[in-house]
N, CA, C and O atoms as a DFTB+ gen file, in Angstrom:
688 C
 N C O
     1  1     103.476      75.977     103.959
     2  2     104.862      76.142     103.541
     3  2     105.316      74.838     102.891
     4  3     105.081      73.746     103.409
     5  1     105.977      74.985     101.737
     6  2     106.509      73.798     101.082
     7  2     108.019      73.833     101.149
     8  3     108.631      74.902     101.143
     9  1     108.613      72.657     101.211
    10  2     110.074      72.602     101.317
    11  2     110.739      73.015     100.015
    12  3     111.935      73.307     100.011
    13  1     109.991      73.050      98.894
    14  2     110.592      73.467      97.626
    15  2     110.688      74.988      97.525
    16  3     111.331      75.503      96.610
    17  1     110.063      75.710      98.446
    18  2     110.159      77.157      98.426
    19  2     111.525      77.605      98.922
    20  3     112.107      76.999      99.821
    21  1     112.024      78.678      98.319
    22  2     113.275      79.276      98.774
    23  2     113.094      79.791     100.209
    24  3     111.986      80.177     100.582
    25  1     114.153      79.802     101.013
    26  2     114.032      80.288     102.395
    27  2     113.440      81.705     102.517
    28  3     112.750      81.988     103.496
    29  1     113.692      82.592     101.553
    30  2     113.085      83.925     101.611
    31  2     111.563      83.841     101.473
    32  3     110.835      84.576     102.140
    33  1     111.091      82.951     100.614
    34  2     109.656      82.770     100.424
    35  2     109.059      82.085     101.651
    36  3     107.962      82.435     102.086
    37  1     109.772      81.118     102.206
    38  2     109.311      80.478     103.438
    39  2     109.165      81.508     104.555
    40  3     108.201      81.467     105.320
    41  1     110.129      82.438     104.648
    42  2     110.068      83.487     105.665
    43  2     108.869      84.404     105.421
    44  3     108.166      84.771     106.362
    45  1     108.637      84.770     104.169
    46  2     107.482      85.615     103.841
    47  2     106.181      84.902     104.198
    48  3     105.291      85.504     104.799
    49  1     106.062      83.634     103.836
    50  2     104.848      82.863     104.121
    51  2     104.625      82.746     105.634
    52  3     103.509      82.943     106.113
    53  1     105.682      82.427     106.380
    54  2     105.571      82.311     107.824
    55  2     105.166      83.648     108.441
    56  3     104.399      83.676     109.404
    57  1     105.667      84.746     107.902
    58  2     105.333      86.077     108.416
    59  2     103.860      86.396     108.186
    60  3     103.179      86.883     109.089
    61  1     103.367      86.123     106.977
    62  2     101.957      86.364     106.667
    63  2     101.077      85.500     107.567
    64  3     100.125      85.997     108.170
    65  1     101.391      84.220     107.656
    66  2     100.564      83.307     108.460
    67  2     100.570      83.708     109.937
    68  3      99.519      83.716     110.578
    69  1     101.723      84.035     110.473
    70  2     101.839      84.410     111.879
    71  2     101.013      85.662     112.170
    72  3     100.335      85.750     113.194
    73  1     101.081      86.626     111.255
    74  2     100.366      87.873     111.489
    75  2      98.863      87.706     111.293
    76  3      98.073      88.200     112.098
    77  1      98.461      87.008     110.220
    78  2      97.035      86.839     109.944
    79  2      96.371      85.964     111.004
    80  3      95.243      86.243     111.410
    81  1      97.052      84.911     111.458
    82  2      96.439      83.973     112.402
    83  2      96.568      84.407     113.867
    84  3      95.642      84.215     114.656
    85  1      97.724      84.997     114.231
    86  2      97.948      85.342     115.639
    87  2      98.188      86.824     115.901
    88  3      98.277      87.241     117.056
    89  1      98.292      87.628     114.837
    90  2      98.584      89.044     115.031
    91  2     100.000      89.295     115.482
    92  3     100.292      90.343     116.059
    93  1     100.902      88.333     115.224
    94  2     102.290      88.434     115.701
    95  2     103.257      88.655     114.547
    96  3     103.100      88.089     113.465
    97  1     104.257      89.486     114.800
    98  2     105.347      89.715     113.856
    99  2     106.495      88.806     114.273
   100  3     107.026      88.949     115.374
   101  1     106.889      87.865     113.402
   102  2     107.964      86.947     113.798
   103  2     109.324      87.637     113.822
   104  3     109.541      88.653     113.162
   105  1     110.217      87.062     114.591
   106  2     111.602      87.537     114.623
   107  2     112.337      86.967     113.408
   108  3     111.974      85.905     112.903
   109  1     113.357      87.665     112.947
   110  2     114.158      87.096     111.853
   111  2     114.867      85.824     112.311
   112  3     115.091      85.633     113.506
   113  1     115.219      84.959     111.369
   114  2     115.911      83.721     111.750
   115  2     117.219      84.011     112.489
   116  3     117.919      84.976     112.182
   117  1     117.532      83.169     113.455
   118  2     118.783      83.331     114.205
   119  2     120.003      83.000     113.359
   120  3     121.071      83.580     113.553
   121  1     119.849      82.073     112.425
   122  2     120.946      81.688     111.532
   123  2     120.476      81.855     110.082
   124  3     120.182      80.871     109.404
   125  1     120.406      83.123     109.608
   126  2     119.833      83.364     108.286
   127  2     120.731      82.871     107.150
   128  3     121.956      82.839     107.273
   129  1     120.087      82.486     106.035
   130  2     120.862      82.116     104.849
   131  2     121.514      83.378     104.277
   132  3     121.159      84.494     104.653
   133  1     122.449      83.193     103.385
   134  2     123.226      84.304     102.819
   135  2     122.334      85.399     102.230
   136  3     122.608      86.585     102.413
   137  1     121.267      85.009     101.523
   138  2     120.406      85.993     100.861
   139  2     119.645      86.876     101.843
   140  3     119.132      87.925     101.454
   141  1     119.564      86.471     103.107
   142  2     118.828      87.238     104.111
   143  2     119.689      88.251     104.853
   144  3     119.165      89.083     105.594
   145  1     120.990      88.192     104.666
   146  2     121.895      88.952     105.537
   147  2     122.113      90.400     105.131
   148  3     122.133      91.269     106.004
   149  1     122.275      90.695     103.872
   150  2     122.616      92.051     103.447
   151  2     121.448      93.007     103.580
   152  3     120.430      92.681     104.191
   153  1     121.602      94.182     103.007
   154  2     120.527      95.175     102.971
   155  2     120.166      95.424     101.519
   156  3     121.048      95.574     100.674
   157  1     118.877      95.469     101.225
   158  2     118.407      95.736      99.863
   159  2     116.927      96.061      99.922
   160  3     116.237      95.722     100.884
   161  1     116.452      96.723      98.878
   162  2     115.017      96.890      98.710
   163  2     114.412      95.528      98.407
   164  3     115.050      94.688      97.772
   165  1     113.190      95.310      98.859
   166  2     112.524      94.011      98.700
   167  2     111.050      94.240      98.408
   168  3     110.403      95.069      99.048
   169  1     110.524      93.504      97.440
   170  2     109.081      93.475      97.191
   171  2     108.575      92.076      97.474
   172  3     109.216      91.089      97.111
   173  1     107.420      91.991      98.126
   174  2     106.749      90.719      98.356
   175  2     105.412      90.782      97.621
   176  3     104.613      91.692      97.841
   177  1     105.179      89.805      96.747
   178  2     103.941      89.724      95.971
   179  2     103.158      88.493      96.391
   180  3     103.705      87.398      96.517
   181  1     101.870      88.697      96.604
   182  2     100.963      87.609      96.958
   183  2      99.985      87.414      95.804
   184  3      99.395      88.376      95.312
   185  1      99.820      86.179      95.380
   186  2      98.859      85.852      94.333
   187  2      97.897      84.789      94.847
   188  3      98.285      83.878      95.578
   189  1      96.650      84.923      94.453
   190  2      95.644      83.904      94.720
   191  2      95.217      83.351      93.365
   192  3      95.668      83.856      92.337
   193  1      94.376      82.347      93.331
   194  2      93.976      81.791      92.038
   195  2      93.382      82.821      91.066
   196  3      93.473      82.646      89.851
   197  1      92.776      83.890      91.595
   198  2      92.173      84.917      90.739
   199  2      93.152      85.985      90.283
   200  3      92.778      86.837      89.477
   201  1      94.389      85.976      90.764
   202  2      95.360      86.992      90.358
   203  2      96.054      87.614      91.549
   204  3      96.138      87.017      92.622
   205  1      96.554      88.834      91.344
   206  2      97.291      89.546      92.383
   207  2      96.409      89.738      93.614
   208  3      95.232      90.082      93.498
   209  1      96.987      89.515      94.788
   210  2      96.270      89.652      96.060
   211  2      96.902      90.710      96.955
   212  3      96.282      91.182      97.908
   213  1      98.142      91.078      96.640
   214  2      98.836      92.116      97.397
   215  2     100.281      92.198      96.954
   216  3     100.896      91.184      96.622
   217  1     100.821      93.403      96.949
   218  2     102.232      93.593      96.601
   219  2     102.691      94.881      97.258
   220  3     102.178      95.963      96.972
   221  1     103.658      94.746      98.134
   222  2     104.233      95.896      98.832
   223  2     105.739      95.705      98.859
   224  3     106.236      94.589      99.006
   225  1     106.456      96.813      98.715
   226  2     107.900      96.705      98.759
   227  2     108.576      98.017      99.060
   228  3     107.949      99.065      99.216
   229  1     109.879      97.909      99.135
   230  2     110.732      99.065      99.377
   231  2     111.784      99.116      98.284
   232  3     112.417      98.111      97.961
   233  1     111.960     100.304      97.719
   234  2     112.992     100.487      96.698
   235  2     114.354     100.552      97.371
   236  3     115.314      99.907      96.950
   237  1     114.406     101.347      98.424
   238  2     115.623     101.453      99.229
   239  2     115.368     100.718     100.541
   240  3     114.257     100.768     101.068
   241  1     116.373     100.040     101.073
   242  2     116.150      99.305     102.320
   243  2     115.841     100.254     103.473
   244  3     116.415     101.337     103.582
   245  1     114.916      99.819     104.331
   246  2     114.597     100.586     105.534
   247  2     114.895      99.779     106.795
   248  3     114.883     100.324     107.899
   249  1     115.158      98.496     106.635
   250  2     115.447      97.611     107.764
   251  2     116.935      97.262     107.781
   252  3     117.680      97.597     106.860
   253  1     117.346      96.584     108.844
   254  2     118.763      96.244     109.014
   255  2     119.209      95.056     108.174
   256  3     120.409      94.848     107.995
   257  1     118.259      94.264     107.648
   258  2     118.635      93.099     106.851
   259  2     117.518      92.770     105.866
   260  3     116.379      93.209     106.028
   261  1     117.859      92.000     104.856
   262  2     116.855      91.531     103.894
   263  2     115.790      90.712     104.622
   264  3     114.607      90.817     104.296
   265  1     116.186      89.907     105.594
   266  2     115.205      89.114     106.343
   267  2     114.159      90.012     106.990
   268  3     112.964      89.734     106.890
   269  1     114.588      91.084     107.650
   270  2     113.648      91.996     108.287
   271  2     112.791      92.723     107.256
   272  3     111.615      92.995     107.499
   273  1     113.377      93.033     106.116
   274  2     112.650      93.687     105.021
   275  2     111.549      92.750     104.506
   276  3     110.429      93.189     104.245
   277  1     111.871      91.462     104.361
   278  2     110.886      90.474     103.900
   279  2     109.740      90.365     104.903
   280  3     108.575      90.368     104.508
   281  1     110.049      90.273     106.174
   282  2     109.012      90.149     107.204
   283  2     108.060      91.345     107.139
   284  3     106.842      91.171     107.090
   285  1     108.613      92.551     107.138
   286  2     107.787      93.766     107.132
   287  2     106.948      93.873     105.860
   288  3     105.763      94.198     105.925
   289  1     107.553      93.602     104.711
   290  2     106.833      93.778     103.458
   291  2     105.827      92.658     103.204
   292  3     104.807      92.885     102.553
   293  1     106.096      91.465     103.702
   294  2     105.129      90.371     103.569
   295  2     103.865      90.696     104.365
   296  3     102.751      90.521     103.873
   297  1     104.046      91.165     105.583
   298  2     102.894      91.531     106.408
   299  2     102.136      92.697     105.769
   300  3     100.906      92.696     105.740
   301  1     102.857      93.676     105.265
   302  2     102.212      94.814     104.605
   303  2     101.460      94.386     103.349
   304  3     100.358      94.871     103.094
   305  1     102.040      93.487     102.565
   306  2     101.366      93.011     101.345
   307  2     100.063      92.306     101.697
   308  3      99.084      92.392     100.956
   309  1     100.056      91.612     102.823
   310  2      98.859      90.869     103.235
   311  2      97.815      91.746     103.910
   312  3      96.632      91.404     103.910
   313  1      98.229      92.866     104.483
   314  2      97.291      93.627     105.314
   315  2      97.166      95.105     104.959
   316  3      96.204      95.744     105.384
   317  1      98.098      95.672     104.197
   318  2      98.096      97.128     104.000
   319  2      98.127      97.574     102.542
   320  3      98.258      98.769     102.280
   321  1      98.010      96.655     101.585
   322  2      97.952      97.080     100.187
   323  2      96.598      97.761      99.993
   324  3      95.563      97.113     100.150
   325  1      96.581      99.064      99.653
   326  2      95.312      99.794      99.590
   327  2      94.362      99.295      98.494
   328  3      93.187      99.662      98.486
   329  1      94.846      98.484      97.594
   330  2      93.997      97.966      96.514
   331  2      93.147      96.779      96.956
   332  3      92.208      96.396      96.258
   333  1      93.469      96.197      98.107
   334  2      92.821      94.954      98.532
   335  2      92.445      95.002     100.006
   336  3      93.041      95.744     100.787
   337  1      91.452      94.204     100.374
   338  2      91.152      94.012     101.791
   339  2      92.236      93.094     102.366
   340  3      92.916      92.395     101.614
   341  1      92.400      93.090     103.685
   342  2      93.419      92.217     104.279
   343  2      93.163      90.735     103.979
   344  3      92.018      90.297     103.867
   345  1      94.240      89.991     103.854
   346  2      94.158      88.545     103.635
   347  2      93.489      87.907     104.853
   348  3      93.760      88.284     105.993
   349  1      92.621      86.948     104.597
   350  2      91.911      86.254     105.676
   351  2      92.536      84.876     105.900
   352  3      93.232      84.366     105.023
   353  1      92.296      84.273     107.061
   354  2      92.838      82.937     107.315
   355  2      92.417      81.905     106.259
   356  3      93.189      80.999     105.947
   357  1      91.218      82.029     105.713
   358  2      90.735      81.080     104.702
   359  2      91.549      81.124     103.407
   360  3      91.561      80.151     102.652
   361  1      92.222      82.236     103.147
   362  2      92.974      82.401     101.900
   363  2      94.411      81.875     101.984
   364  3      95.055      81.682     100.953
   365  1      94.908      81.647     103.173
   366  2      96.330      81.342     103.360
   367  2      96.789      80.128     102.555
   368  3      97.870      80.163     101.967
   369  1      96.010      79.074     102.514
   370  2      96.432      77.837     101.841
   371  2      96.609      78.026     100.342
   372  3      97.384      77.301      99.717
   373  1      95.902      78.990      99.752
   374  2      95.957      79.187      98.300
   375  2      96.940      80.262      97.859
   376  3      97.107      80.478      96.659
   377  1      97.592      80.940      98.792
   378  2      98.498      82.022      98.414
   379  2      99.770      81.492      97.759
   380  3     100.404      80.556      98.247
   381  1     100.115      82.115      96.651
   382  2     101.429      81.920      96.053
   383  2     102.214      83.192      96.348
   384  3     101.697      84.300      96.204
   385  1     103.462      83.023      96.760
   386  2     104.258      84.154      97.213
   387  2     105.558      84.206      96.428
   388  3     106.206      83.185      96.199
   389  1     105.927      85.418      96.020
   390  2     107.252      85.619      95.440
   391  2     107.920      86.787      96.162
   392  3     107.260      87.713      96.632
   393  1     109.228      86.714      96.235
   394  2     110.038      87.742      96.879
   395  2     111.049      88.223      95.853
   396  3     111.799      87.429      95.286
   397  1     111.066      89.540      95.617
   398  2     112.027      90.152      94.704
   399  2     112.999      90.990      95.513
   400  3     112.590      91.905      96.227
   401  1     114.282      90.683      95.403
   402  2     115.333      91.463      96.050
   403  2     115.958      92.345      94.972
   404  3     116.466      91.849      93.967
   405  1     115.914      93.645      95.194
   406  2     116.339      94.608      94.185
   407  2     117.838      94.876      94.241
   408  3     118.447      94.888      95.311
   409  1     118.416      95.090      93.061
   410  2     119.777      95.600      92.988
   411  2     119.714      97.116      93.170
   412  3     118.633      97.705      93.144
   413  1     120.853      97.730      93.350
   414  2     120.934      99.186      93.487
   415  2     120.430      99.841      92.191
   416  3     120.934      99.517      91.116
   417  1     119.456     100.747      92.266
   418  2     118.982     101.413      91.050
   419  2     120.082     102.254      90.414
   420  3     120.905     102.854      91.105
   421  1     120.079     102.287      89.065
   422  2     121.041     103.104      88.331
   423  2     120.295     104.028      87.387
   424  3     119.317     103.617      86.762
   425  1     120.753     105.295      87.273
   426  2     120.051     106.228      86.400
   427  2     120.177     105.812      84.933
   428  3     121.184     105.236      84.520
   429  1     119.145     106.115      84.163
   430  2     119.186     105.885      82.718
   431  2     118.844     107.195      82.024
   432  3     118.039     107.984      82.520
   433  1     119.461     107.414      80.879
   434  2     119.265     108.657      80.137
   435  2     118.068     108.594      79.196
   436  3     117.464     109.617      78.875
   437  1     117.730     107.384      78.759
   438  2     116.610     107.288      77.815
   439  2     115.914     105.948      77.956
   440  3     116.435     105.009      78.557
   441  1     114.733     105.889      77.390
   442  2     113.916     104.682      77.413
   443  2     114.594     103.534      76.665
   444  3     114.284     102.366      76.899
   445  1     115.523     103.873      75.765
   446  2     116.246     102.854      74.991
   447  2     117.117     101.978      75.888
   448  3     117.519     100.888      75.481
   449  1     117.413     102.441      77.104
   450  2     118.248     101.681      78.033
   451  2     117.436     100.720      78.902
   452  3     117.981     100.055      79.783
   453  1     116.145     100.655      78.647
   454  2     115.267      99.792      79.440
   455  2     114.877      98.548      78.653
   456  3     114.801      98.573      77.424
   457  1     114.636      97.477      79.367
   458  2     114.086      96.242      78.819
   459  2     113.181      95.672      79.905
   460  3     113.677      95.194      80.925
   461  1     111.850      95.712      79.705
   462  2     110.946      95.324      80.791
   463  2     111.042      93.871      81.213
   464  3     110.535      93.510      82.275
   465  1     111.671      93.035      80.422
   466  2     111.858      91.635      80.826
   467  2     113.064      91.497      81.762
   468  3     113.126      90.573      82.574
   469  1     114.016      92.420      81.640
   470  2     115.256      92.361      82.407
   471  2     115.293      93.341      83.578
   472  3     115.755      93.009      84.670
   473  1     114.797      94.555      83.328
   474  2     114.912      95.630      84.316
   475  2     113.553      96.089      84.825
   476  3     112.577      96.143      84.077
   477  1     113.509      96.419      86.109
   478  2     112.405      97.190      86.647
   479  2     112.712      98.647      86.400
   480  3     113.839      98.997      86.050
   481  1     111.715      99.505      86.580
   482  2     111.913     100.933      86.341
   483  2     111.362     101.730      87.513
   484  3     110.347     101.381      88.116
   485  1     112.067     102.810      87.811
   486  2     111.629     103.796      88.795
   487  2     111.556     105.124      88.061
   488  3     112.493     105.495      87.355
   489  1     110.447     105.845      88.224
   490  2     110.333     107.199      87.696
   491  2     110.174     108.128      88.890
   492  3     109.549     107.777      89.891
   493  1     110.750     109.319      88.767
   494  2     110.765     110.236      89.903
   495  2     110.627     111.662      89.409
   496  3     111.291     112.074      88.458
   497  1     109.745     112.418      90.077
   498  2     109.564     113.835      89.770
   499  2     109.205     114.511      91.081
   500  3     108.137     114.260      91.640
   501  1     110.091     115.367      91.574
   502  2     109.853     115.973      92.873
   503  2     109.778     114.889      93.925
   504  3     110.670     114.043      93.999
   505  1     108.746     114.890      94.735
   506  2     108.581     113.866      95.761
   507  2     107.772     112.672      95.304
   508  3     107.517     111.762      96.093
   509  1     107.358     112.653      94.035
   510  2     106.554     111.539      93.532
   511  2     107.464     110.493      92.907
   512  3     108.413     110.810      92.190
   513  1     107.149     109.244      93.198
   514  2     107.990     108.148      92.738
   515  2     107.110     106.958      92.383
   516  3     106.234     106.571      93.156
   517  1     107.346     106.383      91.215
   518  2     106.619     105.195      90.797
   519  2     107.587     104.096      90.439
   520  3     108.674     104.358      89.926
   521  1     107.199     102.872      90.706
   522  2     108.082     101.738      90.438
   523  2     107.273     100.629      89.788
   524  3     106.102     100.424      90.107
   525  1     107.908      99.925      88.881
   526  2     107.312      98.746      88.281
   527  2     108.391      97.676      88.197
   528  3     109.477      97.911      87.666
   529  1     108.078      96.504      88.725
   530  2     109.019      95.394      88.718
   531  2     109.202      94.866      87.299
   532  3     108.347      95.099      86.444
   533  1     110.292      94.165      87.033
   534  2     110.503      93.599      85.698
   535  2     109.716      92.307      85.482
   536  3     109.232      91.677      86.423
   537  1     109.611      91.947      84.228
   538  2     109.081      90.648      83.808
   539  2     107.675      90.396      84.345
   540  3     107.393      89.353      84.935
   541  1     106.790      91.390      84.125
   542  2     105.398      91.266      84.538
   543  2     104.542      90.899      83.331
   544  3     104.783      91.379      82.224
   545  1     103.552      90.056      83.544
   546  2     102.631      89.677      82.477
   547  2     101.959      90.920      81.906
   548  3     101.483      91.777      82.650
   549  1     101.925      91.011      80.584
   550  2     101.243      92.110      79.912
   551  2     102.078      93.358      79.728
   552  3     101.626      94.300      79.077
   553  1     103.283      93.398      80.278
   554  2     104.167      94.553      80.098
   555  2     105.291      94.095      79.171
   556  3     106.291      93.522      79.604
   557  1     105.092      94.370      77.878
   558  2     105.985      93.803      76.866
   559  2     106.975      94.786      76.278
   560  3     107.904      94.370      75.586
   561  1     106.810      96.083      76.529
   562  2     107.766      97.042      75.974
   563  2     108.053      98.136      76.999
   564  3     107.277      98.364      77.927
   565  1     109.184      98.802      76.807
   566  2     109.639      99.811      77.768
   567  2     108.681     100.990      77.840
   568  3     108.500     101.568      78.911
   569  1     108.069     101.356      76.730
   570  2     107.129     102.475      76.728
   571  2     105.943     102.192      77.656
   572  3     105.537     103.058      78.432
   573  1     105.396     100.985      77.574
   574  2     104.286     100.612      78.457
   575  2     104.735     100.597      79.912
   576  3     104.020     101.070      80.796
   577  1     105.915     100.055      80.154
   578  2     106.445      99.969      81.511
   579  2     106.569     101.360      82.133
   580  3     106.150     101.576      83.270
   581  1     107.143     102.295      81.386
   582  2     107.315     103.653      81.907
   583  2     105.961     104.327      82.092
   584  3     105.750     105.018      83.089
   585  1     105.043     104.139      81.150
   586  2     103.716     104.753      81.255
   587  2     102.989     104.286      82.514
   588  3     102.354     105.091      83.195
   589  1     103.075     103.010      82.823
   590  2     102.426     102.478      84.035
   591  2     103.076     103.071      85.283
   592  3     102.380     103.481      86.211
   593  1     104.405     103.119      85.306
   594  2     105.108     103.687      86.470
   595  2     104.757     105.163      86.649
   596  3     104.590     105.625      87.778
   597  1     104.643     105.908      85.546
   598  2     104.266     107.324      85.635
   599  2     102.859     107.477      86.226
   600  3     102.633     108.328      87.085
   601  1     101.922     106.652      85.764
   602  2     100.552     106.712      86.297
   603  2     100.539     106.401      87.789
   604  3      99.837     107.058      88.558
   605  1     101.315     105.397      88.199
   606  2     101.356     105.020      89.612
   607  2     101.855     106.176      90.485
   608  3     101.450     106.312      91.639
   609  1     102.738     107.006      89.921
   610  2     103.333     108.122      90.675
   611  2     102.569     109.428      90.480
   612  3     102.940     110.453      91.052
   613  1     101.513     109.400      89.682
   614  2     100.766     110.600      89.352
   615  2     101.662     111.640      88.683
   616  3     101.537     112.839      88.935
   617  1     102.567     111.164      87.826
   618  2     103.433     112.044      87.042
   619  2     102.875     112.072      85.620
   620  3     102.638     111.025      85.019
   621  1     102.668     113.276      85.089
   622  2     102.193     113.396      83.716
   623  2     103.368     113.170      82.760
   624  3     104.489     113.584      83.054
   625  1     103.120     112.517      81.617
   626  2     104.212     112.207      80.680
   627  2     105.001     113.425      80.205
   628  3     106.179     113.301      79.870
   629  1     104.368     114.607      80.172
   630  2     105.080     115.799      79.687
   631  2     105.939     116.454      80.774
   632  3     106.732     117.347      80.473
   633  1     105.794     116.027      82.025
   634  2     106.629     116.573      83.097
   635  2     108.054     116.025      82.975
   636  3     108.274     114.937      82.444
   637  1     109.000     116.794      83.472
   638  2     110.388     116.315      83.488
   639  2     110.544     115.336      84.653
   640  3     110.243     115.664      85.801
   641  1     111.008     114.158      84.344
   642  2     111.173     113.137      85.382
   643  2     112.475     112.385      85.148
   644  3     112.994     112.348      84.033
   645  1     112.986     111.793      86.200
   646  2     114.195     110.969      86.150
   647  2     113.763     109.514      86.041
   648  3     112.714     109.130      86.557
   649  1     114.573     108.709      85.369
   650  2     114.323     107.268      85.293
   651  2     115.531     106.520      85.836
   652  3     116.678     106.935      85.668
   653  1     115.235     105.409      86.490
   654  2     116.261     104.513      87.009
   655  2     115.847     103.097      86.639
   656  3     114.662     102.798      86.500
   657  1     116.831     102.243      86.485
   658  2     116.532     100.830      86.248
   659  2     117.210     100.003      87.322
   660  3     118.191     100.418      87.939
   661  1     116.655      98.817      87.524
   662  2     117.218      97.893      88.490
   663  2     116.883      96.478      88.048
   664  3     115.958      96.259      87.266
   665  1     117.631      95.543      88.547
   666  2     117.347      94.127      88.331
   667  2     116.789      93.569      89.637
   668  3     116.909      94.192      90.692
   669  1     116.186      92.401      89.553
   670  2     115.740      91.716      90.760
   671  2     116.229      90.275      90.748
   672  3     116.424      89.665      89.697
   673  1     116.415      89.767      91.932
   674  2     116.569      88.325      92.127
   675  2     115.216      87.888      92.626
   676  3     114.808      88.248      93.731
   677  1     114.507      87.104      91.811
   678  2     113.127      86.706      92.129
   679  2     113.121      85.300      92.685
   680  3     113.668      84.371      92.092
   681  1     112.491      85.165      93.838
   682  2     112.406      83.871      94.501
   683  2     110.936      83.460      94.601
   684  3     110.073      84.272      94.935
   685  1     110.665      82.181      94.305
   686  2     109.295      81.640      94.372
   687  2     109.226      80.564      95.431
   688  3     108.164      79.981      95.650
């Protein structure tokens, strides 16, 4: 943990380390900073020198506070992302962590209302839902952003689907 990290990132790092090293889920801080108090969807992304190592999040909050959401999603990103094996103790020192706190999603009528540098996107069809965070490397236009989110949700482009956009407050 570095002192230059935002408290949300420090909490995510402490949660990953506590769980990977001791199998323990830490309690939320007794005196949380302002950003930890409300309720919001939260994504925690883990990167290693080779690239993405895990990313798990919630679009809608499921916990009582952002702090609890960060703890749960940090542990899940480290241990339950189906694309990766669980993080090992040897990897902890090299992990870079970011925490994205989502704003309330708002419906959009067309792709013209999206900007992948500014907004994340949610696509929804029936019970299938795909999400892509904003400002990701290699996602330079709204068409690509929506196409990736559709693939993640197993929604075919010709199916009728709803789109929503959201902003994030990204902490490193």
